[in-house]
C-alpha positions in Angstrom: 11.5 13.5 -18.4 8.1 11.4 -18.2 9.8 9.2 -15.1 10.5 12.3 -13.3 7.2 13.9 -13.8 5.5 10.7 -12.8 8.1 10.7 -9.8 7.1 14.4 -8.8 3.5 13.7 -9.1 3.3 10.8 -6.6 5.4 12.9 -4.2 2.9 15.6 -4.9 0.2 13.1 -3.9 2.1 11.6 -0.9 2.5 15.4 0.5 -1.0 16.1 0.0 -2.1 12.9 1.7 0.2 13.4 5.0 -1.2 17.3 5.0 -4.7 16.2 4.5 -4.3 13.9 7.3 -3.5 16.9 9.7 -6.6 18.9 11.1 -6.1 22.9 11.1 -5.6 22.7 14.7 -3.2 20.1 14.3 -0.9 21.8 11.8 -0.9 25.0 13.8 0.0 22.8 16.5 3.2 21.3 14.5 4.1 24.9 13.4 4.5 26.2 16.9 6.8 23.5 17.5 8.8 24.6 14.6 8.5 28.3 15.7 9.5 27.8 19.3 12.7 25.4 18.3 15.4 28.2 19.4 14.0 28.3 22.8 13.5 24.8 23.1 17.3 24.3 22.3 18.2 26.9 24.6 16.5 25.3 27.5 17.9 21.9 26.6 21.4 23.9 26.7 20.7 25.5 30.0 19.7 22.4 31.8 22.5 20.0 30.2 24.7 22.8 31.8 23.7 21.9 35.2 25.5 18.8 36.4 22.8 16.6 37.9 24.3 13.5 38.8 22.5 11.2 40.9 24.3 11.8 44.0 24.4 15.6 43.4 21.2 16.5 45.5 21.7 20.4 44.8 22.4 19.6 41.0 19.3 17.7 40.7 16.9 20.0 42.6 18.3 22.9 40.2 17.2 21.1 37.0 13.7 20.3 38.8 13.3 24.1 39.5 14.1 24.8 36.0 11.7 22.6 34.3 9.3 23.1 37.1 8.9 27.0 36.2 8.5 26.0 32.6 5.7 23.6 33.3 4.3 26.3 36.2 4.0 28.8 33.1 2.0 26.3 31.1 -0.9 26.1 34.1 0.5 23.0 35.8 0.4 22.5 39.6 4.1 21.9 40.5 5.3 20.0 43.6 8.5 18.8 44.8 8.5 15.2 46.4 11.0 15.1 48.8 12.7 11.6 49.9 13.9 10.9 53.4 17.5 11.9 54.1 18.2 8.2 54.5 17.6 7.4 50.6 20.7 10.1 49.7 18.5 11.2 47.0 17.2 14.5 45.8 13.5 13.8 45.1 11.3 14.3 42.5 9.6 17.0 40.2 5.6 16.5 39.7 3.5 18.9 37.7 -0.3 18.0 36.9 -3.3 19.4 35.3 -6.9 17.6 36.0 -9.6 17.7 33.6 -12.1 15.7 32.0 -11.0 15.3 28.2 -9.7 12.1 26.8 -7.1 9.8 28.2 -5.5 10.6 31.6 -1.6 10.9 30.7 1.2 10.3 33.0 4.5 11.4 30.9 7.8 10.1 32.4 11.3 11.5 32.5 14.2 11.8 34.9 16.3 14.8 36.1 19.7 12.6 37.0 22.4 11.5 35.2 25.1 9.1 35.4 27.7 12.0 35.6 28.8 13.2 38.7 30.5 16.4 39.5 33.8 14.7 40.0 33.5 13.1 36.6 35.0 15.4 33.5 32.7 18.1 32.6 31.2 18.0 29.2 28.9 21.2 28.5 26.5 21.4 25.7 28.5 21.8 22.7 27.4 22.3 18.9 29.4 19.6 17.1 27.8 20.5 13.6 24.3 21.6 12.4 22.5 18.4 13.2 24.3 17.1 16.4 25.4 18.3 19.8 26.6 16.7 23.0 26.8 17.0 26.6 26.2 15.1 29.9 22.8 13.8 29.7 22.1 15.7 26.4 19.9 12.4 25.2 19.8 10.5 28.5 17.4 12.0 29.5 17.2 15.9 29.4 16.5 16.1 25.4 13.7 13.7 26.7 12.7 16.1 29.3 12.6 19.0 27.3 10.8 17.4 24.3 7.8 16.9 26.9 7.8 20.5 27.9 8.5 21.8 24.1 5.2 19.5 23.3 3.2 20.8 26.2 4.0 24.4 25.3 2.7 24.2 22.0 -0.4 22.4 23.0 -0.6 25.4 25.6 -0.3 28.1 23.2 -3.6 27.2 21.4 -5.4 26.1 24.4 -5.3 22.6 24.0 -4.5 21.8 27.4 -7.6 23.2 28.9 -10.0 20.2 30.7 -7.2 17.5 30.2 -5.4 15.4 32.9 -1.7 15.2 32.6 0.8 14.7 35.2 4.4 14.9 34.3 6.8 12.9 36.5 10.5 13.6 36.3 12.2 11.3 39.0 15.4 12.3 40.5 17.1 9.2 40.9 16.5 6.7 37.6 20.0 6.2 37.3 20.4 4.6 40.7 17.0 4.4 42.6 17.1 4.9 46.2 16.2 1.9 48.3 14.0 0.8 49.6 12.1 1.2 46.3 8.8 1.3 47.9 9.8 4.7 49.4 11.8 6.1 46.6 8.5 4.9 43.8 6.2 5.1 46.4 4.5 8.4 45.4 5.3 7.6 41.6 3.3 4.2 41.6 0.6 5.8 43.5 -0.1 8.6 41.1 0.4 6.5 38.1 -2.5 4.1 39.1 -4.7 7.3 38.6 -4.0 7.5 34.9 -4.9 5.5 31.7 -1.5 5.6 29.9 2.3 6.0 30.8 4.5 7.4 28.0 8.2 7.5 29.0 10.8 9.4 27.1 14.1 7.5 27.2 16.1 7.5 24.1 14.1 7.1 20.7 13.9 7.3 17.3 11.4 8.1 14.4 10.5 4.5 13.5 10.7 2.3 16.9 9.3 2.6 19.9 9.3 0.2 22.9 6.1 -1.8 24.1 8.3 -3.8 26.4 11.2 -3.4 28.7 13.2 -6.5 30.5 13.3 -6.5 34.3 16.2 -6.7 36.2 17.0 -8.5 39.9 20.0 -9.5 41.7 21.5 -12.7 42.7 24.3 -13.8 45.4 25.8 -17.4 45.0 27.5 -18.5 48.1 29.8 -21.4 48.3 31.4 -23.2 51.1 34.2 -26.0 50.8 36.7 -28.0 52.8 40.0 -26.1 53.6 42.7 -28.3 53.0 46.2 -29.0 51.3 46.0 -28.5 47.5 47.2 -32.0 46.7 44.0 -33.4 48.2 41.8 -31.4 45.8 39.3 -33.8 43.8 39.9 -36.8 46.6 39.1 -36.8 50.1 39.1 -33.0 50.5 36.7 -32.3 47.9 36.5 -29.9 44.8 36.5 -26.6 47.3 34.5 -23.7 46.7 35.9 -22.3 43.6 35.4 -25.4 41.6 31.8 -25.7 42.7 31.2 -22.1 42.1 32.5 -22.3 38.5 30.5 -25.4 38.0 27.4 -23.7 39.0 28.2 -20.7 36.8 28.9 -22.8 33.6 25.9 -24.6 34.0 23.7 -21.3 34.2 25.4 -20.7 30.9 24.7 -24.1 29.4 21.2 -24.7 30.5 19.6 -21.1 30.5 22.0 -19.1 27.9 19.8 -19.4 25.0 16.3 -18.4 26.2 15.0 -15.6 24.4 14.9 -12.2 26.9 16.3 -13.9 29.5 20.2 -12.9 30.6 22.2 -13.5 33.9 25.5 -11.7 34.3 28.0 -12.8 37.1 29.5 -9.0 37.7 31.8 -10.0 40.8 33.4 -13.4 41.5 35.8 -13.7 44.6 37.0 -16.7 46.2 40.1 -17.9 48.4 40.8 -18.9 51.8 40.0 -15.4 53.3 37.0 -13.4 52.0 35.5 -10.4 53.2 32.5 -9.5 51.2 30.2 -6.0 51.5 27.0 -6.8 49.9 25.7 -3.2 50.3 28.9 -1.7 48.4 29.5 -4.9 46.1 32.9 -5.1 47.0 35.3 -7.4 48.9 38.9 -8.1 49.8 40.3 -11.7 49.0 43.5 -13.4 50.0 44.4 -17.2 49.2 47.4 -19.3 48.0 48.2 -22.1 45.7 48.4 -24.9 48.2 45.1 -24.0 49.7 42.1 -25.4 48.7 39.6 -22.5 48.9 36.8 -22.7 51.5 34.8 -19.8 50.4 33.7 -18.0 47.5 31.3 -15.3 46.3 29.4 -14.5 43.3 27.0 -11.7 42.8 25.4 -11.2 39.3 22.2 -9.7 37.5 19.0 -11.5 35.8 17.1 -10.1 33.4 13.7 -11.0 32.2 10.5 -10.1 30.2 8.0 -11.6 32.5 7.7 -12.4 36.1 6.6 -15.8 35.2 10.1 -16.1 32.9 12.0 -14.5 36.3 10.5 -17.3 38.4 11.2 -20.1 36.0 14.6 -19.1 35.5 15.1 -18.6 39.5 13.7 -22.2 39.9 16.1 -23.8 37.2 19.3 -21.8 39.2 18.1 -23.3 42.3 18.3 -26.7 41.0 21.8 -26.2 39.5 22.8 -24.9 43.0 21.4 -27.8 44.8 23.7 -30.7 42.6 26.8 -29.9 44.9 30.2 -31.4 43.9 31.7 -33.6 46.4 33.3 -31.7 49.6 31.2 -28.3 48.7 27.9 -26.8 49.8 26.1 -23.9 47.8 23.2 -21.6 48.2 21.7 -18.7 46.2 19.7 -16.0 47.2 17.6 -13.5 45.0 16.6 -9.9 45.6 14.0 -7.9 43.4 14.9 -4.8 41.9 12.9 -3.6 38.9 10.0 -5.4 37.4 9.6 -6.1 33.9 7.0 -4.1 31.3 5.9 -7.1 29.4 4.3 -6.7 26.0 0.4 -6.1 26.1 -2.3 -5.6 23.9 -3.1 -2.3 25.0 0.6 -1.3 24.6 0.1 -2.5 20.9 -2.8 -0.4 20.7 -0.8 2.5 21.7 1.6 2.1 18.9 -0.9 2.3 16.2 -2.1 5.4 17.5 1.6 6.9 17.5 2.0 5.4 13.7 -1.0 7.4 12.8 0.6 10.4 14.2 4.0 9.4 12.4 2.3 8.9 9.1 0.5 12.0 9.2 3.5 13.9 9.5 5.2 12.0 6.6 7.8 10.3 8.9 7.2 6.8 7.7 5.9 3.8 9.7 6.8 3.2 13.7 6.7 0.0 15.0 7.6 -2.0 18.1 11.4 -2.8 18.7 13.0 -5.7 20.5 12.5 -5.9 24.2 15.7 -7.4 24.7 17.5 -4.5 23.4 16.2 -2.5 26.6 17.2 -2.6 30.3 14.7 -1.8 32.9 13.2 1.5 33.5 11.0 3.4 35.6 8.0 2.9 33.8 8.4 -1.0 34.6 7.3 -0.1 38.3 3.6 0.9 36.8 3.7 -1.4 34.1 1.1 -3.8 35.8 -1.4 -1.1 36.3 -1.6 1.0 32.9 -1.0 1.1 29.5 2.6 1.7 28.4 5.2 3.1 25.8 8.6 3.9 26.1 11.5 4.7 24.0 9.7 8.0 22.9 12.6 10.4 23.7 15.3 12.4 21.8 17.6 10.1 19.4 21.2 9.9 19.7 24.1 7.8 20.6 26.9 7.0 23.4 24.5 7.5 26.5 26.0 7.1 29.9 29.5 7.6 28.3 31.6 10.8 27.7 30.7 12.2 24.2 26.9 11.5 24.5 25.3 12.8 21.4 21.9 14.0 20.7 20.4 14.0 16.9 19.3 17.8 16.4 18.2 16.9 12.9 15.1 14.3 14.3 14.7 16.3 17.4 12.2 18.9 16.1 10.5 15.9 14.2 10.1 14.0 17.4 8.7 16.7 19.4 6.1 17.3 16.6 5.0 13.7 16.9 4.9 14.1 20.6 2.7 17.0 20.5 0.5 15.7 18.0 0.3 12.0 19.9 -0.9 14.0 23.2 -3.2 16.2 21.5 -4.8 13.1 19.7 -4.8 11.0 22.8 -6.6 13.8 25.1 -9.2 14.5 22.7 
């Protein structure tokens, strides 16, 4: 009995400490999130049930219109950033308020999903009292709606007055239009006018991303002497396939153990006749067992944490490619994609503020996660200009796959934390 009393006493102290950490205004803010949860879930359901695959331009715009109405009602100036028809992308939703209080915040989400209209439908469906499924329910309509819900709670208590916040929901995050300086030009220029960027890709209560790896592409082209197979290893040399295999294997042996560095060969074709389309990343090939292959093409990606790591890896790969087997000639080219979001002191400082909000709400400590666990994202385009955090969105599992799930038990907590975090940053 005495042990139980002690436990209850400690629990009471913990709860009291947590509530004392919240001001009266902050407590009202948190209460509003809870009160409005039904409307929040209704908005999530409505947006999930609109197909907005990256190439479904009408669907992406429809989701943008839905979210735009919500943000306009909160006093934001709403714009649609159209992209040239040649990019075959819908465009982006931007909503902003300008003021003089606190830090200038740039809040990032995206309207599109990987699920196109020709894929099997997966509407918003409650699986039980704490989970729901639906296309893009976690990645990332759950994060988009989280932003809107947090801002709605702030607006209810007049906490958006005289603050500078831009909400930028891109329409093609899952497959950004090329050239990237066009599809992300406005995004980058607007971000430069802010102090902090926060991205709401999938998250959790106790982990956040202070860094994300960047992604680039490489293409290996190998030529060999076409000849009868009986001459392989001899006067005819090794051919293009053996040389390409040697190169790829040396990549693995010499670079495969470096932290945060990965390189994945995604397509490998070689033979006597090779037709490769780089834009479509596909090709046709034919060959015979008694012909030494004269041409091989390999394409892949390269992921890295810093620009220095990327450049070092490229130099090492070029060196490996240059040491050709007899009778073969190889070259490798690189193409920049999404830059990295390297860890910085400014990003770490944001974690401390977020952790304070987490602890004040009684949700435990939040720490920076492993950068290697996340790929590239929109926030990476602007990481060189502002302090950044990512992984602030909805918790769940199975993103990009049928049956994607959101954790509705954590969802209200994450929205409350977001509202409190935004409030504290803008004071």
